N, CA, C and O atoms as a Maestro MAE file, in Angstrom:
{
 s_m_m2io_version
 :::
 2.0.0
}

f_m_ct {
 s_m_title
 :::
 protein
 m_atom[256] {
  # First column is atom index #
  i_m_mmod_type
  r_m_x_coord
  r_m_y_coord
  r_m_z_coord
  i_m_residue_number
  s_m_chain_name
  s_m_pdb_residue_name
  s_m_pdb_atom_name
  i_m_atomic_number
  :::
  1 25 0.840 -1.187 0.000 1 A "MET " " N  " 7
  2 3 0.000 0.000 0.000 1 A "MET " " CA " 6
  3 2 0.887 1.252 0.000 1 A "MET " " C  " 6
  4 15 0.969 1.942 -1.016 1 A "MET " " O  " 8
  5 25 1.539 1.550 1.104 2 A "PHE " " N  " 7
  6 3 2.432 2.705 1.185 2 A "PHE " " CA " 6
  7 2 3.861 2.224 1.329 2 A "PHE " " C  " 6
  8 15 4.116 1.127 1.825 2 A "PHE " " O  " 8
  9 25 4.785 3.055 0.892 3 A "SER " " N  " 7
  10 3 6.190 2.717 1.041 3 A "SER " " CA " 6
  11 2 6.572 2.755 2.522 3 A "SER " " C  " 6
  12 15 5.845 3.294 3.357 3 A "SER " " O  " 8
  13 25 7.714 2.177 2.816 4 A "THR " " N  " 7
  14 3 8.220 2.174 4.197 4 A "THR " " CA " 6
  15 2 8.405 3.597 4.703 4 A "THR " " C  " 6
  16 15 8.123 3.893 5.864 4 A "THR " " O  " 8
  17 25 8.878 4.472 3.831 5 A "GLU " " N  " 7
  18 3 9.121 5.864 4.226 5 A "GLU " " CA " 6
  19 2 7.817 6.585 4.551 5 A "GLU " " C  " 6
  20 15 7.741 7.321 5.535 5 A "GLU " " O  " 8
  21 25 6.798 6.377 3.729 6 A "VAL " " N  " 7
  22 3 5.511 7.030 3.964 6 A "VAL " " CA " 6
  23 2 4.867 6.473 5.231 6 A "VAL " " C  " 6
  24 15 4.288 7.225 6.015 6 A "VAL " " O  " 8
  25 25 4.964 5.172 5.433 7 A "THR " " N  " 7
  26 3 4.416 4.563 6.645 7 A "THR " " CA " 6
  27 2 5.082 5.143 7.887 7 A "THR " " C  " 6
  28 15 4.406 5.451 8.869 7 A "THR " " O  " 8
  29 25 6.391 5.290 7.850 8 A "ALA " " N  " 7
  30 3 7.116 5.873 8.988 8 A "ALA " " CA " 6
  31 2 6.694 7.322 9.205 8 A "ALA " " C  " 6
  32 15 6.546 7.760 10.346 8 A "ALA " " O  " 8
  33 25 6.501 8.068 8.121 9 A "LEU " " N  " 7
  34 3 6.060 9.453 8.232 9 A "LEU " " CA " 6
  35 2 4.667 9.528 8.843 9 A "LEU " " C  " 6
  36 15 4.417 10.359 9.716 9 A "LEU " " O  " 8
  37 25 3.761 8.669 8.392 10 A "LEU " " N  " 7
  38 3 2.409 8.645 8.949 10 A "LEU " " CA " 6
  39 2 2.430 8.359 10.449 10 A "LEU " " C  " 6
  40 15 1.713 9.001 11.217 10 A "LEU " " O  " 8
  41 25 3.239 7.409 10.858 11 A "ARG " " N  " 7
  42 3 3.343 7.091 12.292 11 A "ARG " " CA " 6
  43 2 3.890 8.265 13.083 11 A "ARG " " C  " 6
  44 15 3.400 8.575 14.169 11 A "ARG " " O  " 8
  45 25 4.920 8.924 12.526 12 A "ARG " " N  " 7
  46 3 5.519 10.059 13.234 12 A "ARG " " CA " 6
  47 2 4.520 11.207 13.369 12 A "ARG " " C  " 6
  48 15 4.406 11.811 14.435 12 A "ARG " " O  " 8
  49 25 3.801 11.505 12.296 13 A "ILE " " N  " 7
  50 3 2.809 12.583 12.341 13 A "ILE " " CA " 6
  51 2 1.696 12.229 13.318 13 A "ILE " " C  " 6
  52 15 1.252 13.084 14.084 13 A "ILE " " O  " 8
  53 25 1.243 10.986 13.300 14 A "LEU " " N  " 7
  54 3 0.196 10.546 14.227 14 A "LEU " " CA " 6
  55 2 0.649 10.728 15.668 14 A "LEU " " C  " 6
  56 15 -0.095 11.260 16.492 14 A "LEU " " O  " 8
  57 25 1.851 10.295 15.972 15 A "ASP " " N  " 7
  58 3 2.375 10.442 17.332 15 A "ASP " " CA " 6
  59 2 2.523 11.911 17.719 15 A "ASP " " C  " 6
  60 15 2.208 12.297 18.845 15 A "ASP " " O  " 8
  61 25 3.004 12.728 16.783 16 A "ASP " " N  " 7
  62 3 3.179 14.149 17.068 16 A "ASP " " CA " 6
  63 2 1.841 14.841 17.319 16 A "ASP " " C  " 6
  64 15 1.689 15.581 18.291 16 A "ASP " " O  " 8
  65 25 0.884 14.597 16.444 17 A "VAL " " N  " 7
  66 3 -0.422 15.257 16.556 17 A "VAL " " CA " 6
  67 2 -1.157 14.818 17.825 17 A "VAL " " C  " 6
  68 15 -1.826 15.624 18.473 17 A "VAL " " O  " 8
  69 25 -1.029 13.549 18.169 18 A "CYS " " N  " 7
  70 3 -1.769 13.006 19.317 18 A "CYS " " CA " 6
  71 2 -0.951 13.015 20.607 18 A "CYS " " C  " 6
  72 15 -1.358 12.406 21.597 18 A "CYS " " O  " 8
  73 25 0.171 13.681 20.613 19 A "ALA " " N  " 7
  74 3 1.054 13.661 21.783 19 A "ALA " " CA " 6
  75 2 0.376 14.157 23.050 19 A "ALA " " C  " 6
  76 15 0.647 13.651 24.139 19 A "ALA " " O  " 8
  77 25 -0.503 15.143 22.916 20 A "ASP " " N  " 7
  78 3 -1.142 15.674 24.121 20 A "ASP " " CA " 6
  79 2 -2.536 15.112 24.371 20 A "ASP " " C  " 6
  80 15 -3.213 15.524 25.312 20 A "ASP " " O  " 8
  81 25 -2.968 14.170 23.527 21 A "ALA " " N  " 7
  82 3 -4.237 13.480 23.791 21 A "ALA " " CA " 6
  83 2 -4.011 12.500 24.931 21 A "ALA " " C  " 6
  84 15 -2.942 11.898 25.036 21 A "ALA " " O  " 8
  85 25 -5.007 12.342 25.777 22 A "SER " " N  " 7
  86 3 -4.822 11.434 26.903 22 A "SER " " CA " 6
  87 2 -4.697 9.994 26.411 22 A "SER " " C  " 6
  88 15 -5.218 9.634 25.356 22 A "SER " " O  " 8
  89 25 -4.006 9.192 27.188 23 A "ILE " " N  " 7
  90 3 -3.712 7.810 26.805 23 A "ILE " " CA " 6
  91 2 -4.990 7.013 26.562 23 A "ILE " " C  " 6
  92 15 -4.999 6.122 25.712 23 A "ILE " " O  " 8
  93 25 -6.051 7.306 27.272 24 A "GLY " " N  " 7
  94 3 -7.298 6.570 27.125 24 A "GLY " " CA " 6
  95 2 -8.118 6.951 25.902 24 A "GLY " " C  " 6
  96 15 -9.169 6.362 25.649 24 A "GLY " " O  " 8
  97 25 -7.648 7.924 25.148 25 A "ASP " " N  " 7
  98 3 -8.393 8.400 23.989 25 A "ASP " " CA " 6
  99 2 -8.004 7.657 22.715 25 A "ASP " " C  " 6
  100 15 -7.576 8.274 21.739 25 A "ASP " " O  " 8
  101 25 -8.150 6.354 22.723 26 A "SER " " N  " 7
  102 3 -7.794 5.576 21.539 26 A "SER " " CA " 6
  103 2 -8.732 5.887 20.382 26 A "SER " " C  " 6
  104 15 -8.337 5.773 19.222 26 A "SER " " O  " 8
  105 25 -9.961 6.277 20.677 27 A "GLY " " N  " 7
  106 3 -10.908 6.648 19.629 27 A "GLY " " CA " 6
  107 2 -10.455 7.887 18.882 27 A "GLY " " C  " 6
  108 15 -10.595 7.972 17.662 27 A "GLY " " O  " 8
  109 25 -9.916 8.841 19.613 28 A "ILE " " N  " 7
  110 3 -9.405 10.057 18.983 28 A "ILE " " CA " 6
  111 2 -8.219 9.713 18.091 28 A "ILE " " C  " 6
  112 15 -8.137 10.174 16.952 28 A "ILE " " O  " 8
  113 25 -7.317 8.915 18.602 29 A "LYS " " N  " 7
  114 3 -6.134 8.539 17.823 29 A "LYS " " CA " 6
  115 2 -6.548 7.772 16.565 29 A "LYS " " C  " 6
  116 15 -5.942 7.943 15.507 29 A "LYS " " O  " 8
  117 25 -7.566 6.937 16.676 30 A "ALA " " N  " 7
  118 3 -8.055 6.188 15.514 30 A "ALA " " CA " 6
  119 2 -8.634 7.131 14.459 30 A "ALA " " C  " 6
  120 15 -8.435 6.922 13.262 30 A "ALA " " O  " 8
  121 25 -9.350 8.169 14.900 31 A "ARG " " N  " 7
  122 3 -9.915 9.134 13.950 31 A "ARG " " CA " 6
  123 2 -8.821 9.910 13.244 31 A "ARG " " C  " 6
  124 15 -8.899 10.153 12.040 31 A "ARG " " O  " 8
  125 25 -7.811 10.296 13.989 32 A "VAL " " N  " 7
  126 3 -6.688 11.021 13.386 32 A "VAL " " CA " 6
  127 2 -5.969 10.112 12.391 32 A "VAL " " C  " 6
  128 15 -5.644 10.536 11.282 32 A "VAL " " O  " 8
  129 25 -5.721 8.865 12.788 33 A "ALA " " N  " 7
  130 3 -5.045 7.914 11.904 33 A "ALA " " CA " 6
  131 2 -5.840 7.712 10.617 33 A "ALA " " C  " 6
  132 15 -5.266 7.649 9.530 33 A "ALA " " O  " 8
  133 25 -7.140 7.612 10.741 34 A "SER " " N  " 7
  134 3 -7.997 7.427 9.576 34 A "SER " " CA " 6
  135 2 -7.882 8.613 8.625 34 A "SER " " C  " 6
  136 15 -7.795 8.433 7.410 34 A "SER " " O  " 8
  137 25 -7.883 9.809 9.171 35 A "ARG " " N  " 7
  138 3 -7.777 11.010 8.339 35 A "ARG " " CA " 6
  139 2 -6.411 11.078 7.653 35 A "ARG " " C  " 6
  140 15 -6.315 11.479 6.493 35 A "ARG " " O  " 8
  141 25 -5.359 10.687 8.371 36 A "LEU " " N  " 7
  142 3 -4.028 10.676 7.766 36 A "LEU " " CA " 6
  143 2 -3.959 9.685 6.612 36 A "LEU " " C  " 6
  144 15 -3.374 9.972 5.568 36 A "LEU " " O  " 8
  145 25 -4.560 8.521 6.810 37 A "LEU " " N  " 7
  146 3 -4.580 7.514 5.746 37 A "LEU " " CA " 6
  147 2 -5.362 8.001 4.532 37 A "LEU " " C  " 6
  148 15 -4.958 7.757 3.395 37 A "LEU " " O  " 8
  149 25 -6.478 8.687 4.765 38 A "GLU " " N  " 7
  150 3 -7.260 9.243 3.665 38 A "GLU " " CA " 6
  151 2 -6.424 10.240 2.866 38 A "GLU " " C  " 6
  152 15 -6.424 10.220 1.635 38 A "GLU " " O  " 8
  153 25 -5.726 11.095 3.567 39 A "CYS " " N  " 7
  154 3 -4.897 12.107 2.923 39 A "CYS " " CA " 6
  155 2 -3.794 11.438 2.095 39 A "CYS " " C  " 6
  156 15 -3.565 11.808 0.943 39 A "CYS " " O  " 8
  157 25 -3.130 10.471 2.676 40 A "ALA " " N  " 7
  158 3 -2.046 9.776 1.983 40 A "ALA " " CA " 6
  159 2 -2.568 8.986 0.789 40 A "ALA " " C  " 6
  160 15 -1.900 8.901 -0.241 40 A "ALA " " O  " 8
  161 25 -3.751 8.413 0.921 41 A "ALA " " N  " 7
  162 3 -4.329 7.638 -0.176 41 A "ALA " " CA " 6
  163 2 -4.630 8.521 -1.382 41 A "ALA " " C  " 6
  164 15 -4.633 8.044 -2.517 41 A "ALA " " O  " 8
  165 25 -4.879 9.790 -1.143 42 A "LYS " " N  " 7
  166 3 -5.113 10.738 -2.233 42 A "LYS " " CA " 6
  167 2 -3.799 11.203 -2.850 42 A "LYS " " C  " 6
  168 15 -3.793 11.959 -3.821 42 A "LYS " " O  " 8
  169 25 -2.683 10.744 -2.280 43 A "GLY " " N  " 7
  170 3 -1.377 11.091 -2.823 43 A "GLY " " CA " 6
  171 2 -0.709 12.275 -2.169 43 A "GLY " " C  " 6
  172 15 0.400 12.652 -2.550 43 A "GLY " " O  " 8
  173 25 -1.365 12.868 -1.194 44 A "ASP " " N  " 7
  174 3 -0.797 14.034 -0.516 44 A "ASP " " CA " 6
  175 2 -0.046 13.570 0.726 44 A "ASP " " C  " 6
  176 15 -0.633 13.384 1.791 44 A "ASP " " O  " 8
  177 25 1.250 13.389 0.570 45 A "VAL " " N  " 7
  178 3 2.061 12.882 1.679 45 A "VAL " " CA " 6
  179 2 3.094 13.906 2.138 45 A "VAL " " C  " 6
  180 15 4.124 13.546 2.708 45 A "VAL " " O  " 8
  181 25 2.813 15.182 1.887 46 A "SER " " N  " 7
  182 3 3.720 16.212 2.397 46 A "SER " " CA " 6
  183 2 3.512 16.338 3.907 46 A "SER " " C  " 6
  184 15 2.412 16.125 4.416 46 A "SER " " O  " 8
  185 25 4.563 16.678 4.591 47 A "VAL " " N  " 7
  186 3 4.485 16.826 6.048 47 A "VAL " " CA " 6
  187 2 3.438 17.865 6.421 47 A "VAL " " C  " 6
  188 15 2.657 17.660 7.351 47 A "VAL " " O  " 8
  189 25 3.421 18.969 5.703 48 A "GLU " " N  " 7
  190 3 2.486 20.057 6.007 48 A "GLU " " CA " 6
  191 2 1.036 19.609 5.853 48 A "GLU " " C  " 6
  192 15 0.201 19.879 6.716 48 A "GLU " " O  " 8
  193 25 0.745 18.928 4.756 49 A "ALA " " N  " 7
  194 3 -0.632 18.476 4.512 49 A "ALA " " CA " 6
  195 2 -1.059 17.446 5.542 49 A "ALA " " C  " 6
  196 15 -2.187 17.488 6.032 49 A "ALA " " O  " 8
  197 25 -0.172 16.524 5.874 50 A "LEU " " N  " 7
  198 3 -0.511 15.490 6.851 50 A "LEU " " CA " 6
  199 2 -0.722 16.092 8.235 50 A "LEU " " C  " 6
  200 15 -1.662 15.723 8.939 50 A "LEU " " O  " 8
  201 25 0.146 17.013 8.624 51 A "ARG " " N  " 7
  202 3 -0.030 17.673 9.932 51 A "ARG " " CA " 6
  203 2 -1.354 18.434 9.981 51 A "ARG " " C  " 6
  204 15 -2.080 18.366 10.973 51 A "ARG " " O  " 8
  205 25 -1.663 19.154 8.911 52 A "ALA " " N  " 7
  206 3 -2.915 19.916 8.876 52 A "ALA " " CA " 6
  207 2 -4.120 18.987 8.963 52 A "ALA " " C  " 6
  208 15 -5.068 19.264 9.698 52 A "ALA " " O  " 8
  209 25 -4.088 17.893 8.218 53 A "ALA " " N  " 7
  210 3 -5.196 16.932 8.253 53 A "ALA " " CA " 6
  211 2 -5.317 16.306 9.636 53 A "ALA " " C  " 6
  212 15 -6.423 16.131 10.149 53 A "ALA " " O  " 8
  213 25 -4.192 15.972 10.230 54 A "GLY " " N  " 7
  214 3 -4.210 15.378 11.572 54 A "GLY " " CA " 6
  215 2 -4.727 16.324 12.623 54 A "GLY " " C  " 6
  216 15 -5.519 15.934 13.481 54 A "GLY " " O  " 8
  217 25 -4.287 17.572 12.565 55 A "ARG " " N  " 7
  218 3 -4.761 18.563 13.543 55 A "ARG " " CA " 6
  219 2 -6.256 18.832 13.386 55 A "ARG " " C  " 6
  220 15 -6.980 18.979 14.371 55 A "ARG " " O  " 8
  221 25 -6.699 18.892 12.148 56 A "CYS " " N  " 7
  222 3 -8.131 19.103 11.891 56 A "CYS " " CA " 6
  223 2 -8.953 17.951 12.463 56 A "CYS " " C  " 6
  224 15 -9.976 18.175 13.110 56 A "CYS " " O  " 8
  225 25 -8.508 16.730 12.226 57 A "ALA " " N  " 7
  226 3 -9.215 15.559 12.754 57 A "ALA " " CA " 6
  227 2 -9.212 15.556 14.272 57 A "ALA " " C  " 6
  228 15 -10.210 15.191 14.893 57 A "ALA " " O  " 8
  229 25 -8.098 15.959 14.877 58 A "LEU " " N  " 7
  230 3 -8.003 16.008 16.337 58 A "LEU " " CA " 6
  231 2 -8.986 17.031 16.897 58 A "LEU " " C  " 6
  232 15 -9.684 16.750 17.871 58 A "LEU " " O  " 8
  233 25 -9.046 18.208 16.293 59 A "GLU " " N  " 7
  234 3 -9.982 19.236 16.751 59 A "GLU " " CA " 6
  235 2 -11.423 18.787 16.611 59 A "GLU " " C  " 6
  236 15 -12.242 19.022 17.499 59 A "GLU " " O  " 8
  237 25 -11.737 18.137 15.490 60 A "GLU " " N  " 7
  238 3 -13.102 17.641 15.284 60 A "GLU " " CA " 6
  239 2 -13.460 16.572 16.298 60 A "GLU " " C  " 6
  240 15 -14.573 16.553 16.823 60 A "GLU " " O  " 8
  241 25 -12.513 15.678 16.576 61 A "ALA " " N  " 7
  242 3 -12.774 14.606 17.531 61 A "ALA " " CA " 6
  243 2 -12.977 15.153 18.937 61 A "ALA " " C  " 6
  244 15 -13.821 14.659 19.684 61 A "ALA " " O  " 8
  245 25 -12.218 16.155 19.289 62 A "ARG " " N  " 7
  246 3 -12.370 16.738 20.625 62 A "ARG " " CA " 6
  247 2 -13.663 17.519 20.763 62 A "ARG " " C  " 6
  248 15 -14.191 17.647 21.868 62 A "ARG " " O  " 8
  249 25 -14.182 18.045 19.661 63 A "ALA " " N  " 7
  250 3 -15.404 18.838 19.697 63 A "ALA " " CA " 6
  251 2 -16.662 17.991 19.837 63 A "ALA " " C  " 6
  252 15 -17.728 18.500 20.181 63 A "ALA " " O  " 8
  253 25 -16.529 16.687 19.567 64 A "THR " " N  " 7
  254 3 -17.722 15.839 19.632 64 A "THR " " CA " 6
  255 2 -17.863 15.172 20.964 64 A "THR " " C  " 6
  256 15 -18.815 14.423 21.182 64 A "THR " " O  " 8
  :::
 }
 m_bond[255] {
  # First column is bond index #
  i_m_from
  i_m_to
  i_m_order
  :::
  1 1 2 1
  2 2 3 1
  3 3 4 2
  4 3 5 1
  5 5 6 1
  6 6 7 1
  7 7 8 2
  8 7 9 1
  9 9 10 1
  10 10 11 1
  11 11 12 2
  12 11 13 1
  13 13 14 1
  14 14 15 1
  15 15 16 2
  16 15 17 1
  17 17 18 1
  18 18 19 1
  19 19 20 2
  20 19 21 1
  21 21 22 1
  22 22 23 1
  23 23 24 2
  24 23 25 1
  25 25 26 1
  26 26 27 1
  27 27 28 2
  28 27 29 1
  29 29 30 1
  30 30 31 1
  31 31 32 2
  32 31 33 1
  33 33 34 1
  34 34 35 1
  35 35 36 2
  36 35 37 1
  37 37 38 1
  38 38 39 1
  39 39 40 2
  40 39 41 1
  41 41 42 1
  42 42 43 1
  43 43 44 2
  44 43 45 1
  45 45 46 1
  46 46 47 1
  47 47 48 2
  48 47 49 1
  49 49 50 1
  50 50 51 1
  51 51 52 2
  52 51 53 1
  53 53 54 1
  54 54 55 1
  55 55 56 2
  56 55 57 1
  57 57 58 1
  58 58 59 1
  59 59 60 2
  60 59 61 1
  61 61 62 1
  62 62 63 1
  63 63 64 2
  64 63 65 1
  65 65 66 1
  66 66 67 1
  67 67 68 2
  68 67 69 1
  69 69 70 1
  70 70 71 1
  71 71 72 2
  72 71 73 1
  73 73 74 1
  74 74 75 1
  75 75 76 2
  76 75 77 1
  77 77 78 1
  78 78 79 1
  79 79 80 2
  80 79 81 1
  81 81 82 1
  82 82 83 1
  83 83 84 2
  84 83 85 1
  85 85 86 1
  86 86 87 1
  87 87 88 2
  88 87 89 1
  89 89 90 1
  90 90 91 1
  91 91 92 2
  92 91 93 1
  93 93 94 1
  94 94 95 1
  95 95 96 2
  96 95 97 1
  97 97 98 1
  98 98 99 1
  99 99 100 2
  100 99 101 1
  101 101 102 1
  102 102 103 1
  103 103 104 2
  104 103 105 1
  105 105 106 1
  106 106 107 1
  107 107 108 2
  108 107 109 1
  109 109 110 1
  110 110 111 1
  111 111 112 2
  112 111 113 1
  113 113 114 1
  114 114 115 1
  115 115 116 2
  116 115 117 1
  117 117 118 1
  118 118 119 1
  119 119 120 2
  120 119 121 1
  121 121 122 1
  122 122 123 1
  123 123 124 2
  124 123 125 1
  125 125 126 1
  126 126 127 1
  127 127 128 2
  128 127 129 1
  129 129 130 1
  130 130 131 1
  131 131 132 2
  132 131 133 1
  133 133 134 1
  134 134 135 1
  135 135 136 2
  136 135 137 1
  137 137 138 1
  138 138 139 1
  139 139 140 2
  140 139 141 1
  141 141 142 1
  142 142 143 1
  143 143 144 2
  144 143 145 1
  145 145 146 1
  146 146 147 1
  147 147 148 2
  148 147 149 1
  149 149 150 1
  150 150 151 1
  151 151 152 2
  152 151 153 1
  153 153 154 1
  154 154 155 1
  155 155 156 2
  156 155 157 1
  157 157 158 1
  158 158 159 1
  159 159 160 2
  160 159 161 1
  161 161 162 1
  162 162 163 1
  163 163 164 2
  164 163 165 1
  165 165 166 1
  166 166 167 1
  167 167 168 2
  168 167 169 1
  169 169 170 1
  170 170 171 1
  171 171 172 2
  172 171 173 1
  173 173 174 1
  174 174 175 1
  175 175 176 2
  176 175 177 1
  177 177 178 1
  178 178 179 1
  179 179 180 2
  180 179 181 1
  181 181 182 1
  182 182 183 1
  183 183 184 2
  184 183 185 1
  185 185 186 1
  186 186 187 1
  187 187 188 2
  188 187 189 1
  189 189 190 1
  190 190 191 1
  191 191 192 2
  192 191 193 1
  193 193 194 1
  194 194 195 1
  195 195 196 2
  196 195 197 1
  197 197 198 1
  198 198 199 1
  199 199 200 2
  200 199 201 1
  201 201 202 1
  202 202 203 1
  203 203 204 2
  204 203 205 1
  205 205 206 1
  206 206 207 1
  207 207 208 2
  208 207 209 1
  209 209 210 1
  210 210 211 1
  211 211 212 2
  212 211 213 1
  213 213 214 1
  214 214 215 1
  215 215 216 2
  216 215 217 1
  217 217 218 1
  218 218 219 1
  219 219 220 2
  220 219 221 1
  221 221 222 1
  222 222 223 1
  223 223 224 2
  224 223 225 1
  225 225 226 1
  226 226 227 1
  227 227 228 2
  228 227 229 1
  229 229 230 1
  230 230 231 1
  231 231 232 2
  232 231 233 1
  233 233 234 1
  234 234 235 1
  235 235 236 2
  236 235 237 1
  237 237 238 1
  238 238 239 1
  239 239 240 2
  240 239 241 1
  241 241 242 1
  242 242 243 1
  243 243 244 2
  244 243 245 1
  245 245 246 1
  246 246 247 1
  247 247 248 2
  248 247 249 1
  249 249 250 1
  250 250 251 1
  251 251 252 2
  252 251 253 1
  253 253 254 1
  254 254 255 1
  255 255 256 2
  :::
 }
}
């Protein structure tokens, strides 16, 4: 599916974006991960785009 480099980038962005989410918020982390995968699947694997997508998903998840 994704190259090793892209997979590592996705993991790093996920960890960075969710760093301040509480440990029990696995649902939030799953939503962020899903959004990152959607972004990458569309071919947008720039750090900036992934961070923006992850932060947006995190804000949306916290608002619900």
